[in-house]
py3Dmol code that shows the C-alpha trace and the ligand (Angstrom):
import py3Dmol

protein = """\
ATOM      1  CA  UNK A   1     -15.554   2.709 -99.837  1.00  0.00           C
ATOM      2  CA  UNK A   2     -18.848   2.273 -97.955  1.00  0.00           C
ATOM      3  CA  UNK A   3     -20.408   4.721-100.335  1.00  0.00           C
ATOM      4  CA  UNK A   4     -19.417   2.574-103.311  1.00  0.00           C
ATOM      5  CA  UNK A   5     -20.722  -0.442-101.610  1.00  0.00           C
ATOM      6  CA  UNK A   6     -24.096   1.041-100.787  1.00  0.00           C
ATOM      7  CA  UNK A   7     -24.518   2.274-104.210  1.00  0.00           C
ATOM      8  CA  UNK A   8     -23.815  -1.353-105.538  1.00  0.00           C
ATOM      9  CA  UNK A   9     -25.904  -3.040-102.965  1.00  0.00           C
ATOM     10  CA  UNK A  10     -29.687  -3.520-103.114  1.00  0.00           C
ATOM     11  CA  UNK A  11     -31.546  -1.395-100.787  1.00  0.00           C
ATOM     12  CA  UNK A  12     -33.040  -4.406 -99.027  1.00  0.00           C
ATOM     13  CA  UNK A  13     -29.629  -5.748 -98.281  1.00  0.00           C
ATOM     14  CA  UNK A  14     -28.382  -2.414 -97.184  1.00  0.00           C
ATOM     15  CA  UNK A  15     -31.321  -2.189 -94.662  1.00  0.00           C
ATOM     16  CA  UNK A  16     -30.574  -5.705 -93.689  1.00  0.00           C
ATOM     17  CA  UNK A  17     -26.845  -5.191 -93.028  1.00  0.00           C
ATOM     18  CA  UNK A  18     -27.636  -1.945 -91.064  1.00  0.00           C
ATOM     19  CA  UNK A  19     -30.065  -3.944 -88.964  1.00  0.00           C
ATOM     20  CA  UNK A  20     -27.551  -6.710 -88.359  1.00  0.00           C
ATOM     21  CA  UNK A  21     -24.846  -4.011 -87.326  1.00  0.00           C
ATOM     22  CA  UNK A  22     -27.476  -2.656 -84.841  1.00  0.00           C
ATOM     23  CA  UNK A  23     -28.193  -6.003 -83.460  1.00  0.00           C
ATOM     24  CA  UNK A  24     -24.403  -6.603 -82.883  1.00  0.00           C
ATOM     25  CA  UNK A  25     -24.321  -3.325 -81.147  1.00  0.00           C
ATOM     26  CA  UNK A  26     -27.165  -4.403 -78.841  1.00  0.00           C
ATOM     27  CA  UNK A  27     -25.560  -7.866 -78.182  1.00  0.00           C
ATOM     28  CA  UNK A  28     -22.128  -6.213 -77.349  1.00  0.00           C
ATOM     29  CA  UNK A  29     -24.025  -3.972 -74.829  1.00  0.00           C
ATOM     30  CA  UNK A  30     -25.863  -6.775 -73.345  1.00  0.00           C
ATOM     31  CA  UNK A  31     -22.500  -8.619 -72.963  1.00  0.00           C
ATOM     32  CA  UNK A  32     -21.100  -5.690 -71.312  1.00  0.00           C
ATOM     33  CA  UNK A  33     -23.962  -5.550 -68.981  1.00  0.00           C
ATOM     34  CA  UNK A  34     -23.711  -9.075 -68.102  1.00  0.00           C
ATOM     35  CA  UNK A  35     -20.073  -8.928 -67.656  1.00  0.00           C
ATOM     36  CA  UNK A  36     -20.430  -7.465 -64.158  1.00  0.00           C
ATOM     37  CA  UNK A  37     -22.656 -10.533 -63.090  1.00  0.00           C
ATOM     38  CA  UNK A  38     -19.694 -12.888 -61.893  1.00  0.00           C
ATOM     39  CA  UNK A  39     -18.279 -10.056 -59.868  1.00  0.00           C
ATOM     40  CA  UNK A  40     -21.619  -9.258 -58.220  1.00  0.00           C
ATOM     41  CA  UNK A  41     -22.323 -12.886 -57.687  1.00  0.00           C
ATOM     42  CA  UNK A  42     -18.892 -13.083 -55.908  1.00  0.00           C
ATOM     43  CA  UNK A  43     -19.777 -10.026 -53.666  1.00  0.00           C
ATOM     44  CA  UNK A  44     -23.188 -11.522 -52.969  1.00  0.00           C
ATOM     45  CA  UNK A  45     -21.572 -14.821 -52.033  1.00  0.00           C
ATOM     46  CA  UNK A  46     -19.038 -13.246 -49.662  1.00  0.00           C
ATOM     47  CA  UNK A  47     -21.918 -11.352 -47.888  1.00  0.00           C
ATOM     48  CA  UNK A  48     -24.022 -14.574 -47.791  1.00  0.00           C
ATOM     49  CA  UNK A  49     -21.170 -16.520 -46.160  1.00  0.00           C
ATOM     50  CA  UNK A  50     -20.791 -13.875 -43.504  1.00  0.00           C
ATOM     51  CA  UNK A  51     -24.554 -13.734 -42.941  1.00  0.00           C
ATOM     52  CA  UNK A  52     -24.865 -17.410 -42.545  1.00  0.00           C
ATOM     53  CA  UNK A  53     -21.992 -17.372 -40.136  1.00  0.00           C
ATOM     54  CA  UNK A  54     -23.769 -14.533 -38.274  1.00  0.00           C
ATOM     55  CA  UNK A  55     -27.049 -16.655 -38.106  1.00  0.00           C
ATOM     56  CA  UNK A  56     -24.990 -19.607 -36.720  1.00  0.00           C
ATOM     57  CA  UNK A  57     -23.445 -17.468 -34.019  1.00  0.00           C
ATOM     58  CA  UNK A  58     -26.851 -16.082 -33.140  1.00  0.00           C
ATOM     59  CA  UNK A  59     -28.217 -19.593 -32.876  1.00  0.00           C
ATOM     60  CA  UNK A  60     -25.051 -20.263 -30.555  1.00  0.00           C
ATOM     61  CA  UNK A  61     -26.094 -17.491 -28.386  1.00  0.00           C
ATOM     62  CA  UNK A  62     -29.759 -18.745 -28.167  1.00  0.00           C
ATOM     63  CA  UNK A  63     -28.732 -22.160 -27.452  1.00  0.00           C
ATOM     64  CA  UNK A  64     -26.381 -21.133 -24.661  1.00  0.00           C
ATOM     65  CA  UNK A  65     -29.093 -18.904 -23.210  1.00  0.00           C
ATOM     66  CA  UNK A  66     -31.543 -21.827 -23.294  1.00  0.00           C
ATOM     67  CA  UNK A  67     -29.186 -23.991 -21.453  1.00  0.00           C
ATOM     68  CA  UNK A  68     -28.527 -21.305 -18.875  1.00  0.00           C
ATOM     69  CA  UNK A  69     -32.248 -20.956 -18.262  1.00  0.00           C
ATOM     70  CA  UNK A  70     -32.769 -24.706 -18.165  1.00  0.00           C
ATOM     71  CA  UNK A  71     -29.975 -24.966 -15.388  1.00  0.00           C
ATOM     72  CA  UNK A  72     -31.548 -22.099 -13.555  1.00  0.00           C
ATOM     73  CA  UNK A  73     -34.900 -23.882 -13.545  1.00  0.00           C
ATOM     74  CA  UNK A  74     -33.196 -27.056 -12.285  1.00  0.00           C
ATOM     75  CA  UNK A  75     -31.316 -25.396  -9.559  1.00  0.00           C
ATOM     76  CA  UNK A  76     -34.356 -23.521  -8.370  1.00  0.00           C
ATOM     77  CA  UNK A  77     -36.125 -26.940  -8.067  1.00  0.00           C
ATOM     78  CA  UNK A  78     -33.245 -28.402  -6.053  1.00  0.00           C
ATOM     79  CA  UNK A  79     -33.218 -25.407  -3.859  1.00  0.00           C
ATOM     80  CA  UNK A  80     -36.886 -25.872  -3.082  1.00  0.00           C
ATOM     81  CA  UNK A  81     -36.506 -29.420  -2.252  1.00  0.00           C
ATOM     82  CA  UNK A  82     -33.601 -28.611   0.001  1.00  0.00           C
ATOM     83  CA  UNK A  83     -35.799 -25.943   1.691  1.00  0.00           C
ATOM     84  CA  UNK A  84     -38.456 -28.633   2.231  1.00  0.00           C
ATOM     85  CA  UNK A  85     -36.009 -31.024   3.817  1.00  0.00           C
ATOM     86  CA  UNK A  86     -34.590 -28.414   6.161  1.00  0.00           C
ATOM     87  CA  UNK A  87     -38.209 -27.712   7.295  1.00  0.00           C
ATOM     88  CA  UNK A  88     -38.852 -31.369   7.746  1.00  0.00           C
ATOM     89  CA  UNK A  89     -35.765 -31.557   9.719  1.00  0.00           C
ATOM     90  CA  UNK A  90     -37.217 -29.091  12.250  1.00  0.00           C
ATOM     91  CA  UNK A  91     -40.119 -31.312  12.810  1.00  0.00           C
ATOM     92  CA  UNK A  92     -38.755 -34.891  12.831  1.00  0.00           C
ATOM     93  CA  UNK A  93     -38.818 -36.818  16.073  1.00  0.00           C
ATOM     94  CA  UNK A  94     -36.845 -40.039  15.392  1.00  0.00           C
ATOM     95  CA  UNK A  95     -33.036 -39.913  15.322  1.00  0.00           C
ATOM     96  CA  UNK A  96     -32.920 -42.354  12.511  1.00  0.00           C
ATOM     97  CA  UNK A  97     -35.342 -40.255  10.312  1.00  0.00           C
ATOM     98  CA  UNK A  98     -33.311 -37.096  11.077  1.00  0.00           C
ATOM     99  CA  UNK A  99     -30.104 -39.035  10.187  1.00  0.00           C
ATOM    100  CA  UNK A 100     -31.558 -40.027   6.851  1.00  0.00           C
ATOM    101  CA  UNK A 101     -32.739 -36.512   6.221  1.00  0.00           C
ATOM    102  CA  UNK A 102     -29.337 -35.140   7.010  1.00  0.00           C
ATOM    103  CA  UNK A 103     -27.725 -37.601   4.552  1.00  0.00           C
ATOM    104  CA  UNK A 104     -30.218 -36.497   1.880  1.00  0.00           C
ATOM    105  CA  UNK A 105     -29.490 -32.970   2.592  1.00  0.00           C
ATOM    106  CA  UNK A 106     -25.758 -33.534   2.243  1.00  0.00           C
ATOM    107  CA  UNK A 107     -26.202 -35.464  -0.939  1.00  0.00           C
ATOM    108  CA  UNK A 108     -28.483 -32.914  -2.540  1.00  0.00           C
ATOM    109  CA  UNK A 109     -26.170 -30.153  -1.394  1.00  0.00           C
ATOM    110  CA  UNK A 110     -23.295 -31.535  -3.412  1.00  0.00           C
ATOM    111  CA  UNK A 111     -25.695 -32.151  -6.312  1.00  0.00           C
ATOM    112  CA  UNK A 112     -26.777 -28.513  -6.125  1.00  0.00           C
ATOM    113  CA  UNK A 113     -23.053 -27.454  -5.885  1.00  0.00           C
ATOM    114  CA  UNK A 114     -22.336 -29.314  -9.078  1.00  0.00           C
ATOM    115  CA  UNK A 115     -25.344 -27.765 -10.945  1.00  0.00           C
ATOM    116  CA  UNK A 116     -24.366 -24.345  -9.728  1.00  0.00           C
ATOM    117  CA  UNK A 117     -20.741 -24.885 -11.092  1.00  0.00           C
ATOM    118  CA  UNK A 118     -22.466 -26.073 -14.323  1.00  0.00           C
ATOM    119  CA  UNK A 119     -24.595 -22.860 -14.311  1.00  0.00           C
ATOM    120  CA  UNK A 120     -21.430 -20.804 -13.953  1.00  0.00           C
ATOM    121  CA  UNK A 121     -19.944 -22.512 -16.921  1.00  0.00           C
ATOM    122  CA  UNK A 122     -23.108 -22.060 -18.875  1.00  0.00           C
ATOM    123  CA  UNK A 123     -23.113 -18.344 -18.049  1.00  0.00           C
ATOM    124  CA  UNK A 124     -19.468 -18.160 -19.427  1.00  0.00           C
ATOM    125  CA  UNK A 125     -20.579 -19.770 -22.557  1.00  0.00           C
ATOM    126  CA  UNK A 126     -23.460 -17.416 -23.014  1.00  0.00           C
ATOM    127  CA  UNK A 127     -20.806 -14.532 -22.768  1.00  0.00           C
ATOM    128  CA  UNK A 128     -18.501 -16.378 -25.193  1.00  0.00           C
ATOM    129  CA  UNK A 129     -21.234 -16.819 -27.551  1.00  0.00           C
ATOM    130  CA  UNK A 130     -22.391 -13.281 -27.426  1.00  0.00           C
ATOM    131  CA  UNK A 131     -18.766 -12.043 -27.867  1.00  0.00           C
ATOM    132  CA  UNK A 132     -18.363 -14.426 -30.969  1.00  0.00           C
ATOM    133  CA  UNK A 133     -21.775 -13.154 -32.500  1.00  0.00           C
ATOM    134  CA  UNK A 134     -20.595  -9.566 -31.999  1.00  0.00           C
ATOM    135  CA  UNK A 135     -17.347 -10.255 -33.712  1.00  0.00           C
ATOM    136  CA  UNK A 136     -19.068 -12.015 -36.604  1.00  0.00           C
ATOM    137  CA  UNK A 137     -21.431  -9.217 -36.816  1.00  0.00           C
ATOM    138  CA  UNK A 138     -18.636  -6.648 -36.949  1.00  0.00           C
ATOM    139  CA  UNK A 139     -16.933  -8.600 -39.648  1.00  0.00           C
ATOM    140  CA  UNK A 140     -20.181  -8.598 -41.730  1.00  0.00           C
ATOM    141  CA  UNK A 141     -20.372  -4.851 -41.208  1.00  0.00           C
ATOM    142  CA  UNK A 142     -16.851  -4.482 -42.386  1.00  0.00           C
ATOM    143  CA  UNK A 143     -17.536  -6.626 -45.313  1.00  0.00           C
ATOM    144  CA  UNK A 144     -20.475  -4.540 -46.232  1.00  0.00           C
ATOM    145  CA  UNK A 145     -18.663  -1.385 -45.957  1.00  0.00           C
ATOM    146  CA  UNK A 146     -15.619  -2.676 -47.876  1.00  0.00           C
ATOM    147  CA  UNK A 147     -17.799  -3.710 -50.649  1.00  0.00           C
ATOM    148  CA  UNK A 148     -19.927  -0.489 -50.737  1.00  0.00           C
ATOM    149  CA  UNK A 149     -17.540   1.535 -53.123  1.00  0.00           C
ATOM    150  CA  UNK A 150     -17.189  -1.225 -55.615  1.00  0.00           C
ATOM    151  CA  UNK A 151     -20.943  -1.884 -55.504  1.00  0.00           C
ATOM    152  CA  UNK A 152     -21.690   1.736 -56.163  1.00  0.00           C
ATOM    153  CA  UNK A 153     -19.175   1.836 -58.996  1.00  0.00           C
ATOM    154  CA  UNK A 154     -20.705  -1.203 -60.648  1.00  0.00           C
ATOM    155  CA  UNK A 155     -24.188   0.149 -60.180  1.00  0.00           C
ATOM    156  CA  UNK A 156     -23.084   3.397 -61.858  1.00  0.00           C
ATOM    157  CA  UNK A 157     -21.458   1.478 -64.685  1.00  0.00           C
ATOM    158  CA  UNK A 158     -24.461  -0.664 -65.182  1.00  0.00           C
ATOM    159  CA  UNK A 159     -26.861   2.230 -65.215  1.00  0.00           C
ATOM    160  CA  UNK A 160     -24.740   3.981 -67.817  1.00  0.00           C
ATOM    161  CA  UNK A 161     -24.495   0.729 -69.850  1.00  0.00           C
ATOM    162  CA  UNK A 162     -28.230   0.194 -69.514  1.00  0.00           C
ATOM    163  CA  UNK A 163     -28.770   3.830 -70.831  1.00  0.00           C
ATOM    164  CA  UNK A 164     -26.593   2.985 -73.886  1.00  0.00           C
ATOM    165  CA  UNK A 165     -28.297  -0.329 -74.353  1.00  0.00           C
ATOM    166  CA  UNK A 166     -31.805   1.239 -74.337  1.00  0.00           C
ATOM    167  CA  UNK A 167     -30.637   3.740 -76.887  1.00  0.00           C
ATOM    168  CA  UNK A 168     -29.210   0.808 -79.042  1.00  0.00           C
ATOM    169  CA  UNK A 169     -32.394  -1.141 -78.926  1.00  0.00           C
ATOM    170  CA  UNK A 170     -34.436   1.945 -79.846  1.00  0.00           C
ATOM    171  CA  UNK A 171     -32.009   2.615 -82.883  1.00  0.00           C
ATOM    172  CA  UNK A 172     -32.497  -1.128 -83.601  1.00  0.00           C
ATOM    173  CA  UNK A 173     -36.225  -0.816 -83.796  1.00  0.00           C
ATOM    174  CA  UNK A 174     -35.899   2.199 -85.944  1.00  0.00           C
ATOM    175  CA  UNK A 175     -33.531   0.283 -88.316  1.00  0.00           C
ATOM    176  CA  UNK A 176     -35.884  -2.553 -88.217  1.00  0.00           C
ATOM    177  CA  UNK A 177     -38.664  -0.406 -89.803  1.00  0.00           C
ATOM    178  CA  UNK A 178     -36.569   0.070 -92.844  1.00  0.00           C
ATOM    179  CA  UNK A 179     -36.610  -3.713 -93.641  1.00  0.00           C
ATOM    180  CA  UNK A 180     -39.415  -5.161 -95.575  1.00  0.00           C
ATOM    181  CA  UNK A 181     -41.790  -7.337 -93.341  1.00  0.00           C
ATOM    182  CA  UNK A 182     -41.323 -10.838 -94.934  1.00  0.00           C
ATOM    183  CA  UNK A 183     -37.522 -10.469 -94.905  1.00  0.00           C
ATOM    184  CA  UNK A 184     -37.471  -9.155 -91.426  1.00  0.00           C
ATOM    185  CA  UNK A 185     -39.563 -12.079 -90.236  1.00  0.00           C
ATOM    186  CA  UNK A 186     -37.089 -14.367 -91.735  1.00  0.00           C
ATOM    187  CA  UNK A 187     -34.176 -12.399 -90.333  1.00  0.00           C
ATOM    188  CA  UNK A 188     -35.584 -12.467 -86.812  1.00  0.00           C
ATOM    189  CA  UNK A 189     -36.435 -16.165 -87.013  1.00  0.00           C
ATOM    190  CA  UNK A 190     -32.829 -17.008 -87.978  1.00  0.00           C
ATOM    191  CA  UNK A 191     -31.477 -14.939 -85.103  1.00  0.00           C
ATOM    192  CA  UNK A 192     -33.451 -16.921 -82.708  1.00  0.00           C
ATOM    193  CA  UNK A 193     -31.597 -19.997 -83.870  1.00  0.00           C
ATOM    194  CA  UNK A 194     -28.146 -20.908 -82.726  1.00  0.00           C
ATOM    195  CA  UNK A 195     -26.080 -19.117 -85.355  1.00  0.00           C
ATOM    196  CA  UNK A 196     -24.249 -16.070 -83.991  1.00  0.00           C
ATOM    197  CA  UNK A 197     -25.563 -13.848 -86.905  1.00  0.00           C
ATOM    198  CA  UNK A 198     -28.356 -14.096 -89.325  1.00  0.00           C
ATOM    199  CA  UNK A 199     -26.470 -12.963 -92.309  1.00  0.00           C
ATOM    200  CA  UNK A 200     -23.097 -13.961 -93.698  1.00  0.00           C
ATOM    201  CA  UNK A 201     -21.233 -12.847 -96.898  1.00  0.00           C
ATOM    202  CA  UNK A 202     -20.308 -15.404 -99.507  1.00  0.00           C
ATOM    203  CA  UNK A 203     -16.904 -16.758 -99.094  1.00  0.00           C
ATOM    204  CA  UNK A 204     -15.888 -17.627-102.620  1.00  0.00           C
ATOM    205  CA  UNK A 205     -18.765 -19.842-103.655  1.00  0.00           C
ATOM    206  CA  UNK A 206     -19.735 -20.881-100.177  1.00  0.00           C
ATOM    207  CA  UNK A 207     -21.662 -19.736 -97.171  1.00  0.00           C
ATOM    208  CA  UNK A 208     -19.353 -17.605 -94.888  1.00  0.00           C
ATOM    209  CA  UNK A 209     -20.755 -19.361 -91.937  1.00  0.00           C
ATOM    210  CA  UNK A 210     -20.813 -23.134 -92.522  1.00  0.00           C
ATOM    211  CA  UNK A 211     -18.861 -23.179 -95.802  1.00  0.00           C
ATOM    212  CA  UNK A 212     -21.466 -25.255 -97.572  1.00  0.00           C
ATOM    213  CA  UNK A 213     -21.270 -24.538-101.347  1.00  0.00           C
ATOM    214  CA  UNK A 214     -24.080 -22.164-102.561  1.00  0.00           C
ATOM    215  CA  UNK A 215     -25.404 -23.554-105.890  1.00  0.00           C
ATOM    216  CA  UNK A 216     -24.555 -21.368-109.002  1.00  0.00           C
ATOM    217  CA  UNK A 217     -28.132 -20.264-109.812  1.00  0.00           C
ATOM    218  CA  UNK A 218     -28.462 -19.058-106.287  1.00  0.00           C
ATOM    219  CA  UNK A 219     -25.119 -17.194-106.509  1.00  0.00           C
ATOM    220  CA  UNK A 220     -26.256 -15.623-109.689  1.00  0.00           C
ATOM    221  CA  UNK A 221     -29.412 -14.386-107.971  1.00  0.00           C
ATOM    222  CA  UNK A 222     -27.434 -12.324-105.321  1.00  0.00           C
ATOM    223  CA  UNK A 223     -24.398 -11.548-107.547  1.00  0.00           C
ATOM    224  CA  UNK A 224     -23.317  -7.906-107.070  1.00  0.00           C
ATOM    225  CA  UNK A 225     -25.330  -7.474-103.895  1.00  0.00           C
ATOM    226  CA  UNK A 226     -28.650  -8.116-105.281  1.00  0.00           C
ATOM    227  CA  UNK A 227     -30.365  -9.329-102.212  1.00  0.00           C
ATOM    228  CA  UNK A 228     -30.030 -12.536-100.142  1.00  0.00           C
ATOM    229  CA  UNK A 229     -30.474 -16.289-100.345  1.00  0.00           C
ATOM    230  CA  UNK A 230     -30.734 -18.924 -97.716  1.00  0.00           C
ATOM    231  CA  UNK A 231     -27.792 -21.166 -97.195  1.00  0.00           C
ATOM    232  CA  UNK A 232     -28.781 -24.861 -97.592  1.00  0.00           C
ATOM    233  CA  UNK A 233     -26.514 -26.065 -94.942  1.00  0.00           C
ATOM    234  CA  UNK A 234     -27.182 -23.894 -91.999  1.00  0.00           C
ATOM    235  CA  UNK A 235     -30.105 -21.652 -92.942  1.00  0.00           C
ATOM    236  CA  UNK A 236     -28.536 -18.235 -92.616  1.00  0.00           C
ATOM    237  CA  UNK A 237     -28.998 -15.561 -95.238  1.00  0.00           C
ATOM    238  CA  UNK A 238     -26.183 -15.361 -97.539  1.00  0.00           C
ATOM    239  CA  UNK A 239     -25.295 -12.235 -99.416  1.00  0.00           C
ATOM    240  CA  UNK A 240     -22.738 -11.189-102.059  1.00  0.00           C
ATOM    241  CA  UNK A 241     -20.622  -8.382-100.411  1.00  0.00           C
ATOM    242  CA  UNK A 242     -19.655  -7.278-103.923  1.00  0.00           C
ATOM    243  CA  UNK A 243     -15.987  -6.218-104.646  1.00  0.00           C
TER     244      UNK A 243
END
"""
ligand_1 = """\
1
ZN
Zn -24.417 -21.858 -94.083
"""
view = py3Dmol.view(width=600, height=400)
view.addModel(protein, "pdb")
view.setStyle({"model": 0}, {"cartoon": {"style": "trace"}})
view.addModel(ligand_1, "xyz")
view.setStyle({"model": 1}, {"stick": {}})
view.zoomTo()
view.show()
């Protein structure tokens, strides 16, 4: 069947149809290669979510640590002031002054006790934040480990697909060499447009893509597979597939 057809068709048309077949093979492989993208994007998104959670947890550790250091500084300052009050107490002479200092010492002691309690809580918060960060980090590691086999599988499938795609592109280039330059230029230009293919067979007396009628003199030109004509409706190359 295909032998009969090749004999019937003009050699330019045969070369063009072969080229179109190669282009379809390339397009199918490109689609196959791209078909992994959504899954890869999903895997990436899952990791990104865990990573941003980890960044948040680490920030929590840092903030809790800063708070603890801040309280330590404050407590250190209070202690120093208390120490000075105690020293002054040893030297005061008047009873009134001593009573005032004693009252100050008492007050400062209770403030210090509150700050120390606050420091204890801040130390607990650091510990909690560190625990949380460690958990999130472990979850991220687990997610990476869980993804690894599928990622490897996809990488292998893509590598194999890329190999086939490169071979198909090579074949396409070889096949393109058999098409005469002006017609190849036309063909390539149509392919860059928005029709799925550059060439369509006649369907009855109309273009096989947009179904615009092909004028009779044009149909006669290509009758029996003698080359191609442009569709006036959509611009694709129309050919007579013969019978
Ligand atoms: Zn058309």
